[in-house]
C-alpha positions as CSV (number, residue, x, y, z in Angstrom):
1,M,4.8,-4.4,-15.7
2,K,1.8,-2.7,-13.4
3,V,1.6,-0.5,-10.2
4,L,-1.6,-0.5,-8.4
5,L,-1.8,2.7,-6.4
6,V,-4.3,2.5,-3.7
7,N,-6.4,5.5,-2.6
8,G,-7.1,4.5,1.2
9,S,-9.2,7.6,1.4
10,T,-12.6,7.9,1.6
11,R,-12.8,10.9,-0.4
12,E,-11.5,9.7,-4.0
13,K,-10.3,12.7,-5.6
14,G,-8.6,14.4,-2.4
15,C,-4.9,14.5,-0.3
16,T,-4.1,11.2,-1.0
17,Y,-5.0,11.0,-4.5
18,T,-2.8,14.1,-5.1
19,A,0.2,12.5,-3.8
20,L,-0.9,9.4,-5.5
21,T,-1.4,11.0,-9.2
22,E,1.9,12.8,-9.1
23,V,3.4,9.1,-8.3
24,E,2.0,8.1,-10.9
25,K,3.1,10.6,-13.3
26,I,6.6,9.1,-13.1
27,L,5.6,6.3,-13.2
28,N,4.1,6.2,-16.7
29,E,6.7,8.6,-17.8
30,E,9.1,5.5,-17.2
31,N,6.8,2.8,-18.8
32,I,5.0,1.3,-16.2
33,E,1.5,0.6,-16.3
34,T,-0.4,2.1,-13.5
35,E,-4.1,1.6,-12.0
36,I,-4.9,4.0,-9.2
37,F,-8.0,2.3,-7.0
38,H,-10.2,3.5,-4.7
39,I,-11.5,1.5,-1.8
40,G,-14.7,3.8,-1.7
41,T,-17.3,4.5,0.6
42,D,-18.9,1.3,2.1
43,A,-18.3,-0.6,5.0
44,V,-15.5,-2.3,5.6
45,Y,-15.8,-5.6,8.3
46,G,-12.8,-6.2,10.0
47,C,-11.4,-9.5,10.2
48,R,-13.3,-12.2,12.6
49,A,-10.9,-14.6,13.1
50,C,-12.9,-17.5,11.8
51,G,-10.1,-18.9,9.4
52,A,-12.6,-19.3,6.3
53,C,-10.1,-17.5,3.8
54,S,-7.7,-19.9,4.4
55,K,-10.1,-22.2,2.3
56,L,-11.7,-20.2,0.2
57,G,-8.8,-18.0,-1.0
58,K,-11.2,-14.9,-0.2
59,C,-13.1,-13.2,2.9
60,V,-16.5,-14.3,3.8
61,L,-17.5,-10.7,4.1
62,D,-17.7,-9.8,1.3
63,D,-16.6,-6.2,1.0
64,V,-13.8,-4.1,-0.9
65,S,-11.3,-6.2,0.8
66,N,-11.6,-9.4,-1.9
67,K,-11.2,-7.0,-4.7
68,L,-8.9,-4.9,-3.6
69,A,-6.9,-8.5,-2.4
70,E,-7.5,-9.5,-6.1
71,K,-5.6,-6.5,-7.6
72,M,-2.8,-6.8,-5.1
73,Q,-2.2,-10.0,-6.5
74,E,-2.2,-9.4,-10.0
75,A,-0.1,-6.3,-9.9
76,D,4.1,-6.5,-10.0
77,G,3.9,-3.4,-7.8
78,I,2.0,-2.1,-4.7
79,I,1.9,1.6,-3.4
80,L,-0.6,2.0,-0.7
81,G,-2.3,5.6,0.1
82,S,-4.0,6.9,3.5
83,P,-4.7,9.8,4.9
84,V,-3.6,10.1,8.8
85,Y,-6.6,10.0,11.0
86,Y,-5.7,10.1,14.8
87,A,-2.2,9.4,14.1
88,S,-3.0,6.7,12.2
89,I,-4.4,4.8,8.9
90,N,-8.1,5.3,8.3
91,G,-9.8,3.2,10.4
92,S,-11.9,1.3,7.1
93,F,-8.0,1.2,4.8
94,G,-7.1,-0.5,7.9
95,A,-10.0,-3.3,7.9
96,A,-9.5,-4.0,4.2
97,L,-5.9,-4.4,4.3
98,D,-5.8,-6.5,7.5
99,K,-7.9,-9.2,5.4
100,A,-6.7,-8.5,1.7
101,F,-3.3,-9.4,3.0
102,Y,-3.9,-12.3,5.2
103,Q,-5.8,-14.0,2.6
104,N,-3.5,-15.7,0.1
105,S,-0.5,-14.2,1.9
106,Q,2.2,-15.8,0.3
107,A,0.8,-14.1,-3.4
108,Y,2.6,-11.1,-2.2
109,E,6.2,-12.7,-1.5
110,N,9.0,-10.1,-4.0
111,K,6.1,-8.0,-4.9
112,I,7.7,-3.8,-4.6
113,G,5.4,-2.5,-1.6
114,A,5.5,1.7,-0.8
115,A,3.5,3.7,1.3
116,I,2.8,6.6,1.5
117,V,0.8,9.6,3.7
118,S,-1.0,12.6,3.6
119,C,-2.0,14.7,6.7
120,R,-1.9,18.3,7.8
121,R,0.1,18.6,10.5
122,G,1.1,15.6,12.1
123,G,1.3,11.5,12.8
124,A,2.4,10.6,9.4
125,G,5.4,8.7,10.6
126,S,3.2,6.5,12.6
127,S,0.7,5.6,10.1
128,F,3.8,5.6,7.9
129,D,5.6,2.8,10.1
130,R,2.0,0.9,10.3
131,L,1.2,0.1,6.3
132,N,4.8,-0.3,5.9
133,K,4.4,-3.4,8.5
134,Y,2.0,-5.1,6.2
135,F,5.2,-5.3,3.1
136,T,7.7,-6.3,6.3
137,I,5.9,-9.3,7.6
138,L,5.2,-10.7,3.5
139,R,9.1,-10.4,2.2
140,M,7.6,-8.1,0.0
141,P,10.9,-5.5,-1.2
142,I,10.3,-1.6,-0.2
143,A,11.0,1.3,-2.5
144,S,12.3,4.3,-0.5
145,G,13.1,7.4,-1.8
146,Q,15.3,10.7,-0.6
147,Y,12.8,11.0,2.7
148,W,9.7,9.5,4.5
149,N,6.3,9.4,1.9
150,A,4.5,12.1,3.2
151,V,2.7,15.3,2.1
152,H,1.4,17.9,4.0
153,G,-2.1,19.9,3.0
154,N,-5.6,19.9,3.8
155,T,-6.8,20.6,0.6
156,P,-5.3,18.7,-2.2
157,E,-4.4,22.8,-3.7
158,E,-2.4,22.7,-0.7
159,V,-1.2,19.9,-0.8
160,K,0.5,20.6,-4.6
161,Q,2.4,23.6,-2.4
162,D,4.1,21.3,-0.5
163,I,7.3,20.8,-3.2
164,E,9.2,18.8,-0.5
165,G,6.1,16.4,-0.1
166,M,5.0,16.3,-4.3
167,Q,9.4,16.1,-5.0
168,Q,9.4,13.0,-2.7
169,M,6.5,11.4,-4.4
170,R,8.5,11.4,-7.7
171,D,11.6,10.8,-5.8
172,L,9.5,7.2,-4.9
173,A,8.0,6.9,-8.3
174,R,11.5,6.5,-10.0
175,S,12.9,4.0,-6.7
176,M,10.1,2.0,-7.3
177,S,10.3,1.7,-11.6
178,W,13.9,0.9,-11.0
179,M,13.7,-2.4,-8.7
180,L,10.7,-3.4,-10.8
181,N,13.0,-3.3,-13.7
182,N,16.2,-5.1,-12.1
183,L,14.2,-7.5,-9.9
184,K,11.7,-8.8,-12.3
185,D,14.0,-11.3,-13.6
186,S,16.5,-12.1,-10.2
187,K,16.3,-15.5,-9.1
188,T,14.3,-15.2,-5.5
189,P,16.3,-16.9,-2.7
190,E,15.5,-20.2,-1.0
191,R,13.6,-20.3,2.2
192,E,13.0,-22.5,4.9
193,E,10.2,-23.9,6.1
194,K,8.2,-21.0,8.4
195,T,8.4,-22.0,12.0
196,F,5.9,-21.1,14.3
197,F,6.7,-20.6,18.0
198,N,4.3,-19.5,20.9
199,F,5.9,-18.3,24.0
200,I,3.6,-20.1,26.7
201,H,5.4,-23.3,27.9
């Protein structure tokens, strides 16, 4: 089994990375393969709603979102990590996630998802909520821990001093491991054909 930990910060080895590595450490102790994928600093184009990805299986605007989609579809569990910018996630990360999850969205059903956020002081709750929305629209079970998955600090060194936040990262990792091991052979529920309804008559 493999968990992909996505670093949605433009800083490759910053606060978000520090939190993700704490999660990764426990997952590795639980004999789960991991990979940390950094979205990088290149421009990410927002979704243009052109619909081409439904035919091509990827976005025609070839940026990190296509590679991210490939990596997520290969994983059994996905942990999304983002810094907090103006009480939300990193903008380029949000654009990448919108496109990565939209293309071949059925491929994510029943993968285990989890979200973590890193902030100096505030905005963690709304950022955490936005990341979890990707999971809840795609029938992905969500791993959780003893509290909301956030660390606080302005530098990696300060994040390491957030002893409750770092404990939460470890607790989340154990929840993810438990879910992966207990759901891997379970039968998925039968689904109704999806219905679309518009409120304009």
